[in-house]
C-alpha positions as CSV (number, residue, x, y, z in Angstrom):
1,M,32.9,61.5,97.7
2,N,31.8,58.3,96.0
3,S,29.9,58.8,92.8
4,I,28.3,56.6,90.1
5,H,30.2,58.9,87.7
6,S,33.7,58.1,89.1
7,K,36.1,57.0,86.4
8,K,37.5,53.5,86.8
9,V,41.2,53.0,87.0
10,A,42.7,49.5,86.6
11,I,46.1,49.3,88.4
12,I,48.6,46.7,87.4
13,T,51.4,45.9,90.0
14,T,53.2,42.7,91.0
15,H,52.4,42.2,94.7
16,P,51.3,43.9,97.8
17,I,54.0,46.2,99.3
18,Q,54.0,48.7,102.2
19,Y,54.8,51.5,99.8
20,Y,51.6,51.2,97.7
21,A,48.9,49.5,99.8
22,P,48.2,52.7,101.9
23,L,48.0,54.7,98.6
24,F,45.4,52.3,97.2
25,K,43.4,52.5,100.4
26,I,43.4,56.3,100.4
27,L,42.5,56.4,96.7
28,H,39.5,54.1,97.4
29,E,38.4,56.1,100.4
30,R,38.5,59.4,98.6
31,G,36.2,58.0,96.0
32,V,37.2,60.5,93.3
33,V,38.2,57.5,91.1
34,K,37.2,53.9,91.4
35,I,40.1,51.6,91.5
36,K,40.8,47.9,91.2
37,V,44.3,46.5,91.7
38,F,45.4,43.6,89.5
39,Y,48.3,41.8,91.3
40,T,50.3,39.8,88.8
41,W,52.5,37.7,91.1
42,S,49.7,35.4,92.3
43,Q,52.1,33.3,94.3
44,S,52.7,36.4,96.6
45,Q,49.2,36.1,98.1
46,Q,50.5,33.2,100.2
47,G,51.9,35.7,102.6
48,S,55.5,34.9,103.6
49,K,57.9,34.7,100.6
50,F,61.6,34.4,100.2
51,D,63.4,37.7,99.6
52,P,66.7,37.0,97.9
53,G,68.0,40.4,99.0
54,F,67.5,39.7,102.7
55,G,68.2,36.0,102.2
56,K,65.2,34.9,104.3
57,N,61.4,34.6,104.2
58,I,59.7,37.9,104.7
59,E,56.1,38.6,105.8
60,W,55.2,42.2,106.6
61,D,53.3,42.7,109.8
62,I,51.1,45.6,108.7
63,P,47.9,45.0,106.6
64,L,48.5,45.3,102.9
65,L,45.2,44.1,101.4
66,A,42.7,46.0,103.5
67,G,40.4,48.8,102.3
68,Y,40.5,48.6,98.5
69,N,39.4,46.4,95.6
70,Y,41.9,43.9,94.3
71,T,42.4,40.5,92.6
72,F,45.4,38.2,92.2
73,V,45.8,37.1,88.5
74,D,47.1,33.6,87.9
75,N,50.8,33.7,87.1
76,I,52.0,30.7,85.1
77,S,55.7,31.5,85.1
78,S,57.9,28.4,85.7
79,R,60.1,30.7,87.9
80,P,57.7,33.2,89.4
81,G,59.0,36.4,90.9
82,T,60.0,39.9,90.3
83,H,63.7,39.2,89.7
84,H,63.4,38.6,86.0
85,F,61.2,39.6,83.0
86,K,59.6,36.2,82.6
87,G,58.8,35.9,86.3
88,I,55.4,37.4,85.6
89,I,53.3,35.7,82.9
90,N,49.5,36.1,83.2
91,P,47.6,34.8,80.2
92,T,44.2,36.1,81.5
93,L,45.3,39.6,82.6
94,N,44.1,41.6,79.7
95,D,40.8,39.7,79.6
96,E,40.2,40.3,83.3
97,I,41.0,44.0,83.0
98,E,38.6,44.3,80.0
99,Q,35.8,42.6,81.9
100,W,36.1,45.3,84.6
101,K,35.8,48.0,81.8
102,P,38.2,50.6,83.1
103,D,38.5,54.1,81.8
104,V,42.2,54.3,82.5
105,L,45.0,51.8,83.0
106,L,47.8,52.6,85.5
107,V,50.9,50.3,85.2
108,M,53.5,50.1,87.9
109,G,56.7,49.1,86.1
110,W,57.0,47.7,82.6
111,S,59.9,45.2,82.9
112,F,57.7,42.1,83.2
113,H,56.3,40.0,80.4
114,S,52.6,40.7,81.3
115,H,53.1,44.3,82.2
116,L,54.7,45.2,78.9
117,K,52.1,43.1,77.0
118,S,49.2,45.0,78.7
119,I,50.8,48.4,78.0
120,R,51.0,47.5,74.3
121,Y,47.5,45.9,74.3
122,F,45.6,48.8,75.9
123,Y,47.5,51.6,74.2
124,K,45.1,53.6,71.9
125,K,42.2,51.7,73.5
126,I,42.2,53.6,76.8
127,P,44.7,56.1,78.3
128,V,47.7,54.3,79.6
129,L,49.3,55.9,82.7
130,F,52.7,54.7,83.9
131,R,54.6,55.0,87.2
132,G,58.2,54.0,87.6
133,D,61.2,55.5,89.4
134,S,64.2,54.8,87.2
135,T,67.0,57.4,86.8
136,L,70.1,58.1,84.6
137,L,72.4,58.3,87.6
138,A,74.4,55.1,87.3
139,E,74.5,55.0,83.4
140,K,77.8,54.3,81.6
141,W,78.0,55.4,78.0
142,G,78.6,52.7,75.4
143,P,77.0,50.6,72.8
144,K,74.8,48.8,75.3
145,L,73.4,52.1,76.6
146,L,72.6,53.2,73.1
147,I,70.6,50.0,72.4
148,R,68.9,50.2,75.8
149,T,67.9,53.9,75.1
150,L,66.4,53.0,71.8
151,F,64.5,50.1,73.3
152,L,63.2,52.2,76.2
153,R,62.0,54.9,73.7
154,W,60.0,52.2,72.0
155,V,58.5,51.0,75.3
156,Y,57.5,54.5,76.4
157,S,56.1,55.3,72.9
158,H,53.1,53.2,74.2
159,I,52.6,55.4,77.2
160,D,50.1,58.4,77.3
161,Y,51.2,59.8,80.6
162,A,53.8,59.1,83.3
163,L,53.9,59.9,87.0
164,Y,57.4,61.0,87.8
165,V,58.5,60.6,91.4
166,G,61.3,63.2,91.6
167,T,63.7,65.3,89.6
168,N,66.0,62.5,88.5
169,N,63.1,60.3,87.4
170,K,61.7,63.2,85.3
171,L,65.0,63.5,83.4
172,Y,64.9,59.8,82.7
173,F,61.4,60.0,81.1
174,L,62.5,63.0,79.0
175,R,65.6,61.2,77.8
176,H,63.4,58.3,76.7
177,G,61.0,60.2,74.5
178,L,58.2,61.5,76.8
179,K,57.3,65.2,76.5
180,D,56.9,67.6,79.4
181,K,53.2,67.8,78.9
182,Q,52.9,64.0,79.4
183,L,54.6,64.1,82.8
184,F,53.0,64.7,86.2
185,F,54.7,65.0,89.5
186,A,53.5,62.3,92.0
187,P,56.2,62.2,94.7
188,H,57.7,59.0,96.0
189,A,56.2,58.7,99.4
190,V,55.9,56.5,102.4
191,D,53.1,56.3,105.1
192,N,54.6,59.4,106.9
193,E,52.1,59.3,109.7
194,R,53.0,55.8,110.6
195,F,56.5,57.1,111.4
196,F,55.6,60.3,113.2
197,D,56.1,60.2,117.0
198,T,53.1,62.2,118.3
199,N,53.4,60.9,121.9
200,D,57.1,60.0,122.2
201,N,56.4,56.3,122.5
202,Y,58.9,55.5,119.7
203,T,61.5,57.7,121.1
204,N,61.2,56.2,124.6
205,S,61.4,52.7,123.2
206,A,64.5,53.6,121.2
207,F,66.3,55.0,124.3
208,K,65.6,51.7,126.1
209,W,67.0,49.8,123.1
210,R,70.0,52.0,123.0
211,E,70.7,51.3,126.7
212,K,70.7,47.5,125.9
213,L,73.3,48.3,123.3
214,A,75.4,50.3,125.8
215,I,74.8,53.5,123.8
216,K,74.5,56.7,125.8
217,K,71.9,59.4,125.1
218,S,74.7,61.8,124.2
219,D,76.4,59.4,121.8
220,I,76.1,59.9,118.0
221,V,74.8,56.9,116.1
222,F,75.0,56.3,112.4
223,L,72.5,53.8,110.9
224,F,72.5,51.6,107.9
225,A,69.0,50.0,107.3
226,G,68.5,47.7,104.4
227,K,69.6,44.6,102.6
228,L,73.3,43.6,103.1
229,E,74.1,43.4,99.4
230,F,76.9,44.7,97.2
231,K,75.0,47.5,95.6
232,K,74.1,49.1,99.0
233,S,77.8,49.3,99.9
234,P,77.5,48.6,103.7
235,E,81.2,47.7,103.9
236,L,82.2,51.2,102.6
237,L,80.2,52.7,105.5
238,I,81.9,50.4,108.0
239,N,85.4,51.4,106.7
240,A,84.4,55.1,106.8
241,F,83.2,54.6,110.4
242,K,86.5,53.1,111.4
243,K,88.2,56.4,110.3
244,V,85.8,58.6,112.4
245,M,85.1,56.4,115.3
246,T,85.4,57.7,118.9
247,N,84.2,56.4,122.2
248,E,81.0,58.5,121.7
249,T,80.2,57.3,118.1
250,H,78.4,54.2,117.1
251,L,77.4,52.5,113.8
252,I,74.4,50.2,113.6
253,I,74.0,47.9,110.6
254,L,70.4,46.8,110.5
255,G,69.3,44.1,108.1
256,N,70.3,40.7,106.6
257,G,71.6,39.5,103.3
258,Q,74.3,38.0,101.3
259,L,77.2,40.0,102.9
260,E,76.0,39.4,106.4
261,N,78.3,36.5,107.4
262,K,81.3,38.1,105.8
263,L,80.8,41.5,107.5
264,K,80.2,40.0,110.9
265,K,83.3,37.8,110.7
266,K,85.6,40.5,109.3
267,Y,84.5,43.3,111.7
268,K,83.5,41.3,114.8
269,H,86.3,43.0,116.9
270,L,85.4,46.6,115.8
271,P,84.2,48.4,118.9
272,N,80.9,50.4,118.7
273,L,79.7,48.5,115.6
274,H,76.4,46.8,116.2
275,F,74.6,44.3,113.9
276,I,70.8,44.0,114.2
277,D,68.7,41.6,112.3
278,F,65.9,42.6,109.9
279,Q,63.1,44.5,111.7
280,N,59.5,44.3,110.5
281,Q,57.5,47.4,109.6
282,S,55.8,48.0,112.9
283,Q,59.3,48.2,114.6
284,M,61.0,50.5,112.1
285,P,59.8,53.8,113.6
286,V,61.7,52.7,116.7
287,A,64.7,51.4,114.8
288,Y,65.3,54.7,112.9
289,R,65.2,56.5,116.3
290,L,68.2,54.4,117.5
291,S,70.2,56.7,115.4
292,N,70.9,60.4,114.8
293,V,71.9,59.9,111.1
294,L,70.7,57.5,108.4
295,V,73.5,56.6,105.9
296,L,72.6,55.1,102.5
297,P,76.0,54.5,100.8
298,S,74.6,52.7,97.7
299,K,76.9,52.5,94.6
300,G,74.2,51.2,92.3
301,P,73.7,50.2,89.5
302,I,70.1,50.7,90.8
303,E,69.2,52.7,93.8
304,T,66.4,54.4,92.0
305,W,65.2,56.3,95.0
306,G,65.9,55.0,98.5
307,L,62.6,55.0,100.4
308,S,64.4,54.4,103.7
309,V,65.4,58.0,103.4
310,N,61.8,59.1,103.4
311,E,61.1,56.9,106.4
312,A,64.1,58.2,108.4
313,M,63.2,61.8,107.5
314,A,59.7,61.2,108.8
315,C,61.5,60.1,112.0
316,S,63.3,63.4,112.1
317,R,66.8,62.0,111.3
318,A,69.6,63.7,109.5
319,I,70.7,62.0,106.2
320,I,73.9,61.1,104.4
321,I,73.5,59.4,101.0
322,S,75.6,58.7,97.9
323,N,75.1,60.6,94.7
324,T,73.7,57.5,92.9
325,C,70.5,57.5,95.1
326,G,67.6,58.9,93.1
327,C,66.1,60.9,96.0
328,G,69.2,63.1,96.6
329,S,68.3,66.1,94.3
330,D,64.9,66.4,96.1
331,L,65.3,65.4,99.7
332,V,68.8,66.1,100.9
333,K,69.7,69.7,101.3
334,Y,73.5,70.2,101.8
335,G,74.2,71.2,105.4
336,V,70.5,71.8,106.1
337,N,69.3,68.2,106.8
338,G,72.3,66.2,105.6
339,Y,75.0,65.6,103.0
340,I,75.6,63.8,99.7
341,F,78.9,62.1,99.0
342,K,80.4,60.7,95.8
343,S,79.5,57.1,95.3
344,R,82.4,54.6,96.1
345,R,84.6,57.4,97.6
346,L,85.6,56.4,101.1
347,K,87.3,59.7,101.8
348,D,84.3,61.7,100.8
349,L,82.0,59.6,102.9
350,Q,84.4,60.0,105.8
351,N,84.5,63.7,105.3
352,K,80.7,64.0,105.4
353,M,80.5,61.9,108.6
354,N,83.2,64.2,110.2
355,L,81.0,67.2,109.2
356,I,78.2,65.6,111.1
357,L,80.4,65.0,114.2
358,A,81.9,68.5,114.1
359,N,78.4,70.0,114.1
360,K,76.6,67.5,116.3
361,T,74.9,70.2,118.3
362,H,72.9,71.0,115.1
363,L,71.6,67.4,114.6
364,P,68.2,68.1,116.3
365,E,67.7,71.0,114.0
366,M,68.8,69.0,110.9
367,G,66.3,66.3,112.0
368,N,63.6,68.8,112.2
369,K,64.4,70.1,108.8
370,S,64.1,66.5,107.4
371,L,60.7,66.2,109.0
372,E,59.6,69.6,107.5
373,I,60.8,68.6,104.0
374,I,59.2,65.1,104.0
375,K,55.8,66.2,105.1
376,D,55.3,67.5,101.6
377,W,56.1,64.1,100.1
378,S,52.8,62.4,100.8
379,F,50.3,59.8,99.5
380,E,47.7,62.6,99.3
381,K,49.8,64.4,96.7
382,I,50.0,61.2,94.6
383,C,46.3,60.8,94.9
384,N,45.7,64.4,93.7
385,Q,47.8,63.8,90.6
386,I,46.2,60.5,89.7
387,E,42.8,62.1,90.1
388,K,43.8,65.1,88.1
389,V,45.2,63.1,85.2
390,V,42.2,60.7,85.1
391,A,39.7,63.6,85.3
392,N,41.3,65.3,82.3
């Protein structure tokens, strides 16, 4: 319910993305708090932008700026973007936030010039709430890690509260100086309902697509969906697939990126391997249903969560991921809805794929378990926590 007494929350984030826009819309509609989003990568309002991971211009085909209050703050960086610290420089950001007179500041990510500056500026003026999804999973001990740990403790000393997205993220915040009483669980989520198949339209479209790929209904399909880059390890998956491949098994590599040409050339003669270009958001509920199992073989150094896992689970798919994916501790239950393998270990990935194939009659049940688990990881839960923290 909207109220003149609703506390005002200023939200700092870089640009509109499909993982946050629905959250902002729901927060606005609930009216428990009053929000305004300050987008700091002003160049992103032009719509289509070059994504270095996909190696092409990307413009999402779902609305990202509808249903909530926002502004784009002028970014004067000479190399604007989210790929480096000085890609986001907004001289007027703090003034614009102050003019709106918020009660609370919520910052999505600190590793940009303006974001860190705002955190430091507003600390002790109004409560500073932080959301990030970093983990300790790919850390390697050494002098660099010690220096980084000390620096991060300094950064987080300017935070009043943090929203942690899962178990591994909570451990990260605790390592870097935040206390348990400062941490609130706000699960990493996607727009689950957009992926649910209430009338079988997505499933039927996927079966027609499979027919075009000469994949039978009874065949087992593994799917990689993401950027074709080294940290995602798509080639490890292809090599594991070579070991387990039969006439009734297929692998779909869905996406584009820096490894695309190399992989297509090297494995062009591998039967039952299918390359599919990047698919936009409206098509992804169908794309996930091309498969029986999503595989995310990332080796890091940063796969802080793996939101494609949430999406695939909302599509009732079984899951195989590496142990460097941040979501593993929370979303993948061994033998129930999927498996976790040791990062970079070809043999272990191969073994987990063989377990799937040996128990393929259980795949529908595993998919149902995925759906059951992910229903609890929702935008509504994030809203509840934000409202709870702000109210108190």
